[in-house]
N, C-alpha and C positions, 0 to 999 in steps of 0.2 A: 453688682448689676452688670459688670462687664461680661460675665459668663452668659447672661441672658440676651445680650444684644448681638445680632448677626455681625460677623466680620465685615468691615467696610461700610457699615451704616453710619450716616452722619448723625451725631449726637450734639444737641445744644441744650445746656442747662440755663434756665431763666429763673432767677431767684430774687427774693426780697432781701433785706438787710441781713437776715440771719444766715445767708448763704455766701457772704463775702469773705469768709475766713481764708487765710493764706494756705492752710493745710488742705482745704477743699480745692482751692485753685491749683495747687501743686498736683493733687490727685487727678483732676480733670486734664491738666496739661500733659501729664504722663500717659494718660489714656488716649490722648489725641483728640479730646472733645473740646468743643467751643463753649464759652459761657459769657453771659452778660448778667451781672447782678447789681442790684442797688447796693449802695455802700453807705456807711456812716460818714456824715460830713466832717466830723471832728477828728477822724483818724489822721495820724501823722503819716506823711509820705516824703519821698525825696525825689527831686527832679533836677537834673543838671548839677548834682552834688549839693543842692540846697534843700534843707528840710522845710516843709510847709504843712499846714493843716488843709485838708481838702476843702473845707468850707471857705477858705480864702479865694478859691476859684469863683465861687458864686457871689462874693462880695461886690465884685465890679460888674456883675451881669445884670442885664435888664430882660424883662419878658420878651420872648421871641428870639433870643440869642443863645449861643452855645460856646463853650470853651473845651478844648480837648488837649490833653498832654499825653504824649507817647513816651516810652522808656522811663516810666515812673517805677520807683521801688516803694512798695507799700509797707506800712507799719515800721516800728523801730528795728525789726529783724531784717528789713530791706529786702523783702520778697519781690522778685520781679525778674525781668521787666514786665510790667503790665501797662495797660492804657486806661486812663481815667477820663471820663467825659462828664461835663456839667452842662446841663441844658435847662432852660427855663421856658417852658411852653407858654404861649399866650393864654390867659384865662386861669392860670394856676397861681397859688399864693407863694410858692417857693420853688427853687430849682431842684432838679433831680440829678443825683450823682450816681454814675455807673462805673464799675470796674469790668474790664472785658479783655479777652484775648483774640478778638476778631480783627480782621485786617482794617476794616473801615468803621467809622462812627455810624455811617448810614446803615451798614449791615447790622450792627448791634442794635440800633434803634428799631429797625424793621422787625428783628426777632423779639426785642423786649416788649414791643407793643402787643404781641401775642400773649404775654403773661397775664394780662388783665382778663382776656377771654378765658384762658385756661383756669385761672383762679375762680372766676365766676362759675364756670362749668363744674368744678369740683365742689364748690359750696352748694350748688343746686343739687348735686347727687348725694351730698352728705347732709350737713346741718340745716340748710334752708329748703330742702326738698324731699328727695326720696329716702333719705337715711340708709343708703346702700351699705354703709359701713356697719350697720347693725343686722343686715340681712344674712350674712354668712354664706353668700352664694359663691361657690368656687368654680362652677362649671360655666364657661362663657356662653354656651348654648342657652342655658336657663336665663342668664342675664340678658341676652339678646331678645328674648321673648317679652321682656318687660316693655 
């Protein structure tokens, strides 16, 4: 994808749990791109030299609160440093765990909130709506006429 993106463009990857792998994080970091991805709660990480499971962050959390750890090394391979954020929004049944390389938790949250709109848009265009993935339209002009 790097060849297709203009030089100097700001790129932010927002992903669900299947995008939290350390190989992808390393690739994004090398490209200079930002990311905020949901992550598996049970994944092992290290913070201040102490191993912990990420779900232990949420164990002491109540709805409406958040915990953030910087300089975390993820997985047993100790990839990092990364930032891990655990937040439990009011009205939800469980906390949300994110890995990110953005400077602040607020920036990561602001970007990650957009993921839900993007996912809804794609499903409207594909499986729940227009089925554009079956149309085989390659010309943007033809697509814009729809």
